[in-house]
C-alpha positions as CSV (number, residue, x, y, z in Angstrom):
1,M,-87.6,70.3,87.8
2,T,-88.6,68.8,84.4
3,S,-87.4,65.7,82.5
4,A,-85.8,65.6,79.1
5,R,-89.1,64.0,77.7
6,D,-90.9,66.9,79.0
7,D,-88.5,69.2,77.0
8,A,-89.3,67.3,73.6
9,P,-91.8,69.0,71.4
10,D,-95.2,67.2,71.0
11,L,-95.9,65.4,67.7
12,P,-99.3,65.2,66.1
13,P,-101.1,61.8,66.6
14,A,-101.2,61.0,62.8
15,R,-97.4,61.5,62.5
16,R,-96.8,59.3,65.5
17,H,-98.8,56.5,63.9
18,R,-96.8,56.7,60.7
19,I,-93.6,56.5,62.6
20,V,-94.8,53.4,64.5
21,I,-95.9,51.7,61.2
22,A,-92.5,52.4,59.6
23,A,-90.7,51.0,62.6
24,I,-92.8,47.8,62.4
25,V,-92.1,47.4,58.7
26,L,-88.3,47.8,59.3
27,V,-88.3,45.3,62.2
28,V,-90.5,42.6,60.7
29,F,-90.5,42.7,56.9
30,V,-86.9,43.7,56.1
31,P,-85.4,40.6,57.8
32,V,-87.9,38.5,55.9
33,A,-87.0,40.1,52.6
34,V,-83.3,39.5,53.4
35,I,-83.9,35.8,54.1
36,V,-86.0,35.3,50.9
37,W,-83.3,37.1,48.8
38,A,-80.6,34.9,50.4
39,T,-82.4,31.6,49.5
40,R,-83.8,32.6,46.1
41,D,-81.5,30.1,44.3
42,R,-83.3,27.2,45.9
43,F,-86.5,28.2,44.1
44,E,-85.2,29.4,40.8
45,A,-85.6,27.3,37.6
46,D,-82.5,25.5,36.3
47,D,-81.3,25.9,32.8
48,S,-83.8,23.3,31.5
49,G,-86.7,25.3,32.9
50,S,-87.7,22.7,35.6
51,R,-87.4,23.0,39.4
52,P,-84.5,21.3,41.2
53,G,-85.5,17.7,41.7
54,A,-88.2,17.7,39.0
55,T,-86.1,15.7,36.6
56,A,-85.5,13.0,39.2
57,V,-89.2,12.8,40.1
58,S,-90.1,12.6,36.4
59,T,-87.6,9.8,35.9
60,V,-88.9,7.8,38.7
61,A,-92.5,8.3,37.5
62,A,-91.5,7.1,34.0
63,A,-89.8,4.0,35.5
64,L,-92.9,3.1,37.5
65,T,-95.1,3.6,34.5
66,S,-92.9,1.4,32.3
67,A,-92.9,-1.3,35.0
68,S,-96.7,-1.2,35.2
69,V,-97.2,-1.7,31.5
70,A,-94.2,-3.8,30.5
71,P,-95.4,-7.1,29.1
72,T,-94.7,-10.2,31.1
73,A,-92.7,-12.7,29.2
74,A,-94.4,-16.1,28.7
75,P,-92.7,-18.9,30.6
76,S,-90.7,-21.1,28.4
77,A,-92.0,-24.5,27.5
78,P,-90.5,-27.3,29.7
79,E,-88.2,-29.7,28.0
80,P,-89.9,-32.9,26.9
81,A,-89.8,-35.7,29.4
82,T,-88.0,-37.9,27.0
83,G,-85.0,-35.6,27.0
84,Q,-85.6,-34.5,23.4
85,P,-84.7,-30.8,23.0
86,S,-87.6,-28.4,22.6
87,G,-88.7,-28.2,19.0
88,A,-87.7,-31.8,18.2
89,P,-90.1,-33.6,15.8
90,V,-92.8,-35.6,17.6
91,P,-93.6,-39.1,16.3
92,P,-97.0,-39.1,14.7
93,V,-99.9,-40.7,16.6
94,A,-102.3,-42.9,14.6
95,S,-105.8,-41.5,14.7
96,D,-107.5,-44.6,13.3
97,V,-106.4,-48.1,14.2
98,S,-109.5,-49.9,13.0
99,S,-107.6,-51.5,10.1
100,T,-105.2,-53.2,12.5
101,T,-107.5,-54.0,15.4
102,V,-108.7,-57.6,15.5
103,P,-112.3,-57.9,16.8
104,A,-112.9,-60.5,19.5
105,F,-115.0,-62.7,17.2
106,A,-112.1,-62.9,14.7
107,E,-109.4,-64.0,17.1
108,A,-109.9,-67.8,16.5
109,F,-109.9,-67.5,12.7
110,G,-107.0,-67.2,10.2
111,E,-107.0,-64.2,7.9
112,G,-105.5,-63.1,4.6
113,P,-106.0,-61.4,1.2
114,L,-108.3,-62.9,-1.3
115,V,-108.8,-61.9,-4.9
116,V,-112.4,-62.4,-6.3
117,G,-113.1,-61.2,-9.8
118,G,-110.0,-59.0,-9.8
119,V,-111.0,-57.4,-6.5
120,E,-108.7,-57.9,-3.5
121,L,-110.5,-58.5,-0.2
122,R,-109.4,-59.0,3.4
123,V,-111.1,-62.1,4.7
124,L,-111.3,-64.4,7.7
125,V,-110.7,-68.1,7.0
126,A,-112.8,-70.9,8.5
127,D,-110.9,-74.1,7.5
128,T,-111.9,-76.6,10.2
129,G,-115.3,-78.1,11.1
130,E,-115.5,-76.1,14.4
131,L,-114.7,-72.8,12.7
132,R,-117.1,-73.5,9.8
133,G,-119.8,-74.3,12.4
134,Q,-119.2,-71.0,14.2
135,G,-119.0,-68.8,11.1
136,L,-120.5,-65.3,11.5
137,R,-122.9,-66.2,14.3
138,A,-123.6,-63.2,16.7
139,V,-121.4,-60.9,14.6
140,T,-122.9,-57.4,14.2
141,S,-120.3,-56.0,11.8
142,L,-117.7,-57.6,9.5
143,A,-115.4,-54.6,9.8
144,P,-112.5,-54.4,9.3
145,Y,-112.9,-57.5,7.1
146,D,-114.7,-57.9,3.8
147,G,-115.9,-61.4,4.4
148,M,-115.3,-64.9,5.6
149,L,-114.0,-67.7,3.4
150,F,-115.1,-71.3,4.2
151,V,-112.6,-73.9,3.0
152,F,-113.6,-77.6,2.8
153,E,-111.3,-80.6,2.4
154,S,-113.0,-81.6,-0.8
155,E,-115.9,-80.5,-3.0
156,D,-119.3,-81.0,-1.2
157,R,-122.9,-79.9,-1.2
158,V,-123.2,-78.9,2.4
159,G,-126.0,-76.4,3.3
160,F,-125.7,-73.1,5.3
161,T,-128.2,-71.8,7.9
162,M,-128.6,-68.2,9.3
163,A,-129.4,-69.4,12.9
164,D,-128.1,-66.8,15.4
165,T,-126.7,-64.7,12.6
166,L,-127.6,-61.0,13.0
167,I,-126.7,-59.5,9.6
168,A,-127.9,-60.3,6.1
169,L,-125.2,-62.0,4.0
170,S,-124.4,-62.7,0.4
171,I,-122.7,-66.1,-0.3
172,G,-120.7,-67.3,-3.3
173,F,-119.8,-70.9,-4.1
174,Y,-116.6,-71.9,-6.0
175,D,-115.2,-75.3,-7.1
176,S,-111.7,-76.6,-6.6
177,D,-110.4,-74.4,-9.4
178,G,-112.0,-71.3,-8.0
179,V,-114.7,-71.1,-10.6
180,R,-117.9,-69.6,-9.4
181,V,-120.7,-72.2,-9.5
182,G,-123.5,-70.3,-7.7
183,A,-124.5,-67.5,-5.3
184,L,-127.4,-66.8,-2.8
185,E,-128.7,-64.0,-0.6
186,M,-129.3,-65.0,3.0
187,V,-131.4,-63.3,5.7
188,P,-131.0,-63.7,9.5
189,C,-133.0,-66.3,11.4
190,L,-133.3,-65.0,14.9
191,D,-136.1,-67.2,16.2
192,G,-134.9,-70.6,15.3
193,D,-131.9,-73.0,15.4
194,D,-130.0,-75.0,12.9
195,D,-132.8,-77.6,12.7
196,S,-135.7,-75.1,12.2
197,C,-134.1,-72.2,10.2
198,P,-134.0,-72.4,6.4
199,V,-131.1,-74.2,4.8
200,Y,-129.3,-72.4,1.9
201,R,-127.9,-74.9,-0.6
202,I,-126.9,-75.1,-4.3
203,E,-127.0,-78.2,-6.5
204,P,-123.4,-78.1,-7.9
205,A,-120.6,-79.3,-5.6
206,F,-118.2,-76.6,-4.3
207,R,-115.0,-76.5,-2.2
208,Y,-115.0,-72.8,-1.2
209,A,-117.8,-70.6,0.0
210,L,-117.4,-66.8,0.6
211,E,-119.8,-64.8,2.8
212,T,-119.8,-61.0,2.6
213,A,-122.2,-58.3,3.8
214,N,-125.4,-58.3,1.8
215,G,-124.8,-57.0,-1.7
216,Q,-121.0,-56.8,-1.3
217,L,-120.0,-60.1,-3.1
218,P,-117.8,-59.4,-6.1
219,E,-118.7,-61.0,-9.4
220,G,-116.2,-63.5,-10.9
221,D,-114.0,-66.3,-9.8
222,L,-111.6,-66.9,-7.0
223,A,-107.9,-66.5,-7.7
224,I,-106.4,-69.7,-6.5
225,G,-102.7,-69.3,-5.8
């Protein structure tokens, strides 16, 4: 007895191989092609020519780029502590107060304007025996003053010394009417006292004497007001 297989005609080996390959192609590749065809829309370009999701990705990238380069606004200036609004005018600050600052040596003296030969000066005034005796001893600079005016009760011929005086001085002498009656140049005497230092004196009597820095004494008379 024979089987049905035994009744089938024999095929050449090469043909059998082709049949097997065709079967594998049908079983494996055809389903894959069907799946690809069914999902082709997910990979097709949209109307703008970009892939789905590309626009969103580009938008996020642009936002990140903008955030990374966006300038940081400078913090606003705080309001002034005084409560003035920002931008309000600030009172000016004096940069030089030497003209109003009184040196320590000048605190005991009076001061005021004095006109000599038409020139207005700012002077200290020594009008007592104690102040006249102190004068400009130990002073290194007259600034901000132009000189010191010595005022006597009446005309006299008193002498001046430069004991303990550190700067060279010019001195002018004036009578009771302010008429100039003499002038001298005086140099410091650092190694002596009132008894040993030279005495500067003129022959005419005078009531006023004006000391200035050396060479700064104006010509002319005092204006007596």
